[in-house]
Every structure is written in C-alpha cells, then in structure tokens.
C-alpha positions as CSV (number, residue, x, y, z in Angstrom):
1,M,3.0,-20.7,-0.7
2,R,3.6,-17.4,-2.5
3,E,1.0,-15.7,-0.3
4,I,3.0,-16.9,2.8
5,I,6.2,-15.5,1.4
6,L,4.6,-12.1,0.7
7,I,3.2,-12.0,4.2
8,I,6.6,-12.7,5.6
9,C,8.0,-9.9,3.4
10,A,5.3,-7.6,4.7
11,Y,6.2,-8.4,8.2
12,L,9.9,-7.6,7.4
13,I,8.9,-4.3,5.9
14,G,6.9,-3.4,9.0
15,S,9.9,-4.4,11.1
16,F,12.1,-1.7,9.6
17,P,12.9,0.3,12.8
18,T,12.5,3.8,11.5
19,A,12.6,5.7,14.8
20,L,15.5,3.6,16.2
21,I,17.6,4.2,13.1
22,I,16.9,8.0,13.1
23,S,17.5,8.4,16.8
24,K,20.8,6.5,16.6
25,K,22.0,8.2,13.4
26,F,21.3,11.8,14.3
27,F,21.4,11.7,18.1
28,G,23.3,8.6,19.1
29,V,20.5,7.4,21.4
30,D,18.0,4.6,21.5
31,I,14.5,6.3,21.3
32,R,13.1,3.4,23.3
33,E,15.0,4.6,26.4
34,Y,13.3,8.0,26.4
35,G,9.7,9.3,26.7
36,S,7.1,6.6,26.5
37,G,9.6,4.0,25.4
38,N,7.8,3.4,22.2
39,M,9.6,3.2,18.8
40,G,7.0,5.3,17.0
41,A,6.3,8.7,15.5
42,T,4.6,10.1,18.6
43,N,7.5,9.4,21.0
44,T,9.9,10.7,18.3
45,F,7.9,14.0,18.1
46,R,8.1,14.4,21.8
47,T,11.7,13.4,22.3
48,L,13.5,14.5,19.1
49,G,11.3,17.2,17.8
50,S,8.8,17.8,15.0
51,R,11.3,17.5,12.1
52,Y,12.4,14.0,13.0
53,G,8.9,13.0,14.2
54,T,7.6,13.9,10.8
55,M,10.3,11.8,9.1
56,V,9.4,8.8,11.2
57,M,5.7,9.2,10.7
58,L,6.0,9.5,6.9
59,I,8.3,6.5,6.6
60,D,6.1,4.4,8.9
61,I,3.1,5.3,6.8
62,L,5.0,4.3,3.7
63,K,5.8,0.9,5.3
64,G,2.1,0.2,5.6
65,M,1.5,1.2,2.0
66,L,4.4,-0.8,0.6
67,A,3.6,-3.9,2.5
68,T,-0.1,-3.8,1.5
69,G,0.8,-3.2,-2.1
70,L,2.7,-6.5,-2.3
71,Y,-0.5,-8.1,-3.6
72,N,0.6,-6.8,-7.0
73,F,3.2,-9.6,-7.2
74,L,0.3,-12.1,-7.6
75,P,-1.6,-11.1,-10.8
76,Y,-4.7,-13.2,-10.1
77,Y,-5.6,-10.9,-7.2
78,L,-5.9,-7.9,-9.6
79,D,-9.2,-9.1,-11.0
80,N,-11.0,-10.3,-7.8
81,E,-11.8,-7.3,-5.6
82,I,-13.0,-9.3,-2.6
83,Q,-10.0,-11.6,-2.5
84,R,-7.7,-8.7,-3.2
85,T,-9.1,-6.7,-0.3
86,N,-8.8,-9.7,2.1
87,F,-5.2,-10.3,1.0
88,M,-4.3,-6.7,1.4
89,I,-5.7,-6.7,4.9
90,G,-3.5,-9.7,5.7
91,L,-0.4,-8.0,4.3
92,G,-1.1,-4.8,6.1
93,L,-1.7,-6.5,9.4
94,A,1.6,-8.4,9.0
95,A,3.3,-5.0,8.5
96,V,1.6,-3.6,11.6
97,I,2.7,-6.7,13.6
98,G,6.2,-6.2,12.3
99,H,6.2,-2.6,13.5
100,V,4.9,-3.5,17.0
101,F,7.2,-6.5,17.3
102,P,10.1,-5.8,15.0
103,I,12.5,-8.6,14.4
104,F,15.3,-6.0,13.7
105,A,14.8,-4.4,17.1
106,N,14.5,-7.2,19.6
107,F,10.7,-7.2,19.1
108,K,10.2,-3.9,20.9
109,G,8.6,-1.4,18.6
110,G,5.8,1.2,18.5
111,K,2.1,1.1,18.5
112,G,1.7,0.8,14.8
113,V,-0.8,3.7,14.2
114,A,1.2,5.3,11.3
115,T,1.8,1.9,9.6
116,L,-1.9,1.0,10.1
117,F,-2.9,4.3,8.5
118,G,-0.6,3.5,5.5
119,M,-2.3,0.2,5.2
120,I,-5.8,1.8,5.2
121,L,-4.6,4.4,2.8
122,A,-3.6,1.6,0.4
123,I,-6.9,-0.3,0.7
124,Q,-9.4,2.6,0.9
125,P,-8.0,6.1,0.5
126,I,-11.3,7.9,1.2
127,V,-11.8,6.2,4.5
128,A,-8.1,6.8,5.4
129,L,-8.4,10.5,4.6
130,S,-11.6,10.8,6.6
131,C,-9.8,9.4,9.6
132,V,-6.9,11.9,9.0
133,A,-9.4,14.7,9.0
134,V,-10.6,13.6,12.5
135,F,-7.0,13.2,13.7
136,M,-6.0,16.7,12.5
137,L,-9.0,18.4,13.9
138,V,-8.6,16.8,17.4
139,L,-4.8,17.5,17.2
140,F,-5.5,21.1,16.3
141,L,-7.9,21.5,19.2
142,T,-6.0,19.6,21.9
143,R,-2.4,19.0,20.8
144,Y,-2.8,15.5,22.1
145,V,-1.5,12.9,19.6
146,S,-2.8,10.0,21.7
147,L,-6.3,11.4,21.9
148,S,-6.2,12.2,18.2
149,S,-5.2,8.7,17.4
150,I,-7.8,7.1,19.6
151,L,-10.7,9.2,18.2
152,A,-9.5,8.7,14.6
153,A,-9.4,4.9,15.2
154,A,-12.8,5.0,16.9
155,M,-14.3,6.7,13.8
156,L,-12.8,4.1,11.4
157,P,-15.7,1.6,11.9
158,V,-18.2,4.5,11.7
159,F,-16.8,5.5,8.3
160,V,-16.6,1.9,7.1
161,L,-19.9,0.6,8.4
162,W,-22.2,3.6,8.0
163,I,-20.8,6.6,6.2
164,W,-19.1,4.9,3.3
165,N,-21.0,1.7,3.7
166,E,-18.3,-0.7,2.7
167,T,-19.9,-4.1,2.0
168,E,-16.9,-6.4,2.4
169,I,-17.4,-8.4,5.7
170,L,-13.8,-8.9,6.5
171,Y,-13.1,-5.1,6.1
172,R,-16.0,-4.3,8.5
173,I,-14.6,-6.8,11.1
174,F,-11.1,-5.3,10.5
175,A,-12.3,-1.8,11.2
176,L,-13.9,-2.8,14.5
177,L,-10.8,-4.7,15.6
178,V,-8.6,-1.7,14.7
179,A,-10.6,0.6,16.9
180,I,-10.5,-1.9,19.8
181,L,-6.8,-2.5,19.3
182,V,-5.8,1.2,19.3
183,I,-7.8,1.8,22.4
184,I,-6.2,-1.2,24.2
185,T,-2.7,-0.1,23.1
186,H,-3.3,3.4,24.4
187,Q,-4.5,2.5,27.9
188,K,-1.6,4.3,29.6
189,N,-2.3,7.4,27.5
190,I,-5.9,7.3,28.4
191,L,-5.0,7.1,32.1
192,R,-2.6,10.1,31.7
193,L,-5.4,12.0,29.8
194,L,-7.8,11.4,32.6
195,R,-5.2,12.6,35.2
196,G,-4.3,15.6,33.1
197,V,-0.7,14.7,32.7
198,E,-0.5,13.6,29.1
199,S,2.2,15.4,27.1
200,R,1.1,17.7,24.3
201,L,2.9,18.2,21.1
202,P,4.9,21.5,20.9
203,I,2.7,22.8,18.0
204,F,0.1,25.5,18.0
205,K,1.8,26.8,21.2
206,H,1.6,30.4,20.0
207,R,-2.1,30.0,19.5
208,D,-2.6,28.7,23.0
209,Q,-0.4,31.4,24.4
210,R,-2.4,34.1,22.6
211,K,-5.6,32.6,24.0
212,S,-4.2,32.6,27.5
213,Q,-3.0,36.2,27.2
214,R,-6.5,37.3,26.0
215,R,-8.1,35.5,28.9
216,S,-5.7,37.2,31.3
217,A,-6.4,40.6,29.8
218,D,-10.1,40.1,30.1
C-alpha cells in the first residue's frame, strides 16, 4: 500500500507543469500553443529562449530525481539493492508518465526526456553522465536537440548492457524500452530531420557563421 502511495506521489511530481507555469508567468502564453506544441524543455528553448529553456530543463530533471528518490521513505529498500533499483525504476517511470500526461495540465505534457534523465541520474549517475556526453557532443556538432536526444537514448542500452555491464535484468529491459520509447515519441522530429526542416537551437551560431564565412572566402 505504501508503495502505491509513493508511486502516485511520483506521478504528481512528474505532473508539475514546469514549462506551462513559466510560459504563463513570464510571457502570459500557453507554451503548448506554440512551436511543436509540447510542454517540454526543447520547445521552451525554441519558443522562449535559452534562459527559460534551461530553467525548464533543470526543473524537469529535478522532478525525475525527486520522484525516484521517494524510495527513501521506505527504509527496508535501503538494504536490498535489487528491490531498491526495481522500485526506483517504477517511481521514475511514474514521474515520466506524469510529465507526458500531467493531471495538472489536462494530460497534455512533453516528451519526458529531461525527467527521464533525472530518473537515470538518480539510479545510475555514471550511465546518465555517459548519455549526457553523447547528447552534448551531438548538440555541439548539429544544434539539433531532437537528434541529440534520440542518439543519447539509443546509447543508453549500449552503456547499460555492454560498456558498464549492469547485471539487473529489469534495468536492462528498462534501458531497451527507453531507447524504443524515445525514438517512437520523436517520429515527427525524425521526419523533419530527414526532410531537412528540423529547427536548430540558437546556440553555437557564431561558430557556424564563421565556418560559412571561411568556406565563402575559400
């Protein structure tokens, strides 16, 4: 019974509509009516700018970490690593579901990537930071958040199953499902990438401009 209560709490934490609150408080708009229509960090970056996009991203990551950390309220999980990991996965997934289908925002949320990262960061920081390295490298090279998210998620099972060789079966299954889920939720982004019309973040623009100028000069 206590596990169910904590899972409900995790869902409610995930349902906190960060992007919606920030867009309404600072701009008087509903972020879901602009850009991709998603209530997440990526759309906030594109629509409201890097400052507010960063705020949303950090808070959404914190949501995943806080929800996953709710296992601390049940002391008997502290001494059993396998049961603790399994319960943390359940709590984290509840938070991600809350972000994607938030009860506080008419069940219309974001894609849950930042909250998912917060969950993985709480369960296995090394794996999470490895995925961040992939994300940042791809973002630096391309400025596509969607492509960065897809490739980072695709690398998650690689890190879990082979590089860091995590032995917990449920964690391995979870890693595979996350990769599949992120790819499925980014189908529209994949189509836009293939058509060459996907939006880039307005970062590293000066680097790209300098490259273009050098190519023109040559």
